[in-house]
N, C-alpha and C positions, 0 to 999 in steps of 0.2 A: 594385660599388665604392662606398664611402661617400664623403661629402663631405670627411672629414678625412684620407683616404688621400693625396691629392695636391692641394695648393692651386692648382697651376698647370695642372690638368687642364682641357682645352678640347676641345670637339667641335663641328664645323661642321655645322649642321642644314640650311642653305639658302644658295645663292649665286645672285644675280640679276645678270646682266652690266650692265644699264643701268637706272637709275631716275632720277627727276627730283625735285628738292627746290625747294619754293616758299616765298616769304615770305608769310605769311598775316596778315590784319588781326586785331585782337583779336576775341574772341567777342562777337557782337552780342546774342545771347539765350542763355538757359540751355538751349535745345533742342539745340544742337550746332553743328558747323561744316558749311559747304556749299562744295564745291570750285568751284561756279559763280561764286563771288565772287573766285576767284583768277584774275587776268589772266595771259596768257602772258608779259607783261613782268615779272611777279613771279618768274619762274624764276631761281634764283640758283646752281644747281649741278646737274650730272648726272654719274653715275659708277656704281660697283659697290656692291651691298649684300650683306652677309654676316650671317647669324644664327648666333651662336655661343653654345653652352651652357657656362657657367663655374660649375661646382658648382651651387649653388642659384640662381644669377643668370643671366639671359639677356641678351645684348648684341646690339643691332642696330647694326652698324658700317657707316658710309658711307665708302668708300675710293676712292682714285684707281685706275682700272683699270690704269694703266701703272706707276706707281711704288709703289702700295700704301700711300701716305700716308693717314693718317686725317683725314677732313674733319670728322666729328662722330660721336657715339655716343649711343645711347639705351639706358639700363639698365632692365631689367624685373626688379624684385624679386618674391619670392614673394608672391602675393596682391595685387599692385599693377599688374596688366596694364592695367586700364581707365584708370588715371591716366597710364600711360606711352604707350600706343598706343590711339588712339581712331578709330573709323571715322566717315567723313563721312555726312551724311544723304542726299545726292543721287547717290552713285556707290559702286560696290563696288571700284573700282581706286585709290581715294585714301584716305589716312590722315593723321592728325595725330600727330607724334612729339614727345615731350618730351626734347630733347637736353640733355646736360650737358657741361661742360668739365673736370670733375674737381675743381674748386675750390668747388663748391656753387652756381655760377651755372647757370641753365637758361633755355631758350627753347623756343617752340613753332614748328615748321616743318611744312609740308605735304609729304607723300610720295606720289608717283604712279608707278604701274606702267604699262607700255605694253600688256600683255596681261592679260586677266581671269584666266587660269589662273595667272599669276605671283602675283597678289594672293591667289588661293585657297591656293597653296602657302605663302605668307607666313603666313596664318592657321593653317594646319596645323602649321607649324614651331613657332609659339608654343604651340599646344595640346599638341604632343608634349613640349615642355620642361616644361609644367605637370604632365603625367602622370608624367614621370620624377621630378620633385621629390617629388610625392606618394608615389610608390612607394618612394623611398629613405627618406622620413620614416617610412612605415609599417614598413619593414624594421628600421630602427633602434629604433622603439618596440617591435617584437616581440622583438628581441634583449634589450632592457633588461628587459622583463617576464619573459622566460625566466630571466635571471640572478637576479632577485629572488624567484623562486618557490621555495618550500621544500615538499617533499612530506613530510607528517607521517605518512602511511600506509606502513609498510614493505611490501616485496614479499613475498608469501607463496609458499613453494615448494610447488607442487601436484604435483610429480612423485612417483611411487611409489618407496618405498624397496626395497632388495633383499629379496626373499622375500614382499613384499606382493602380494596379488591382489585383484581386484574381483569380487564375486559379484552377479549380477543375477537376480532372481526374475521369471519370466515366467509369467503365468497362462494355463493351457491353455483353449482355447475348447471348449464342449460339442460332442460328436460327433454330435449329433442331425442331423435333416434340415436342409438348407440351402436357401436360396432363398425364393421367394415363399410356397410351401406351408407351410414351417416357420414363417415369420414370421406367417402367418395362423392357425397351429394346425391345419392340414389335412393334415399329412404322415401317411403310412401307418405310420410307425415306432411304437415303444412310447411310451406317454404316461408321465406322472409316476407313476401308480399301477400300472404294469407291464402294463396291458392295451393291446392293439392298438386303434388308432382306425380304424374303418371309415368309408369315405366313402359317404354315402347318395346314390344316383344316381336321379333321377326317371325311371321307365320312359317309353318313347315312347308316344304316343297310339295307341289301338287302330285297326285297319284298317277297322272298320265305319264306314261313313259314312251319313248320312241321305240318302235319295234325295229329291232336291228335285223337287217337282212342277213340271211344265213351266208356263211362263207362259201365261196365257189368251190365246186368239187375239184379234187386233184386231177391233173391231166392223165389221159389214158385209163380212165376208170370205166370198166364195162357197164356198171349200173348206170352211170351218167350217160353213156352212149345210147343205151336202150331208151332212157327217158327222153332224150333229145329226138330220136327217130319217131317215137310215138307222138310227140307234140307236133312234128312236121306233118304226119299223116292226117291228124285231125284238122289242121289248118287247110291242107290241100283239098280234102274231101268236102268239107262244109256241110250245111243242112240240105236235104233233098227237097226239091220243089214239088208242090202238089200238081200233078198234070190235069186233074179234073177241074181245077179252079179256073174260072173264065176271066179273061181280062176285063170284061165289061162289068162294072159294078152294078148296073141296073138290070142285069139279066134275070135275077131271081125275084124281082118285084111283082111278077105275075101271080105269085102265091098269095099276095096280100088281098087280091080281089076275091 
């Protein structure tokens, strides 16, 4: 709902049963207010607080809890929250309100909450109203821009007329070998010149192996010493000659007669 739909549209954002209002001294420095300077004797009123959203304006109303009579009101206009509601420097439960009587006169009073969570809800209610106002302004700005927009590009009808068809040409992939072998050019199928490609396979190594000579025995080995002496004896002795054999090869030919 926009602001111009109903001028009397109101929405209650927060109700606090009991708050306290204090008479505060003038601001001493430009730093801000301190609630420690407000004495308990400066309390001038206590009653109910209501935060009401009225179109683009938020009202903080201080009312009598029994009769509902209005004691004072603080008007928060768009973009002027800091000038209407100000937090004190030494507490999170106290604020300074700029109240108005409707005739242009205003005054500053202190506002105190009994609980910390009530002061937190008070800040949240003011923030929700600011978000609501911003959202409504953005919505109105969007509607205005849509009305003033003129599309100079006509819509083109992309639908097929009766009897029209769409023809799509799809290239066939070659029927050669697939996979890693064909990608590397090693497939067994026919090549480009019509000849079959044969794969050369390296034959396995021959079964003949070189006989490795045994390692020499370690020095001062008794078994190696015995084997060495035995081989020397065999070489020195040699085969025995037959003493009966005659040096003349024709000596036994008499038996042939």
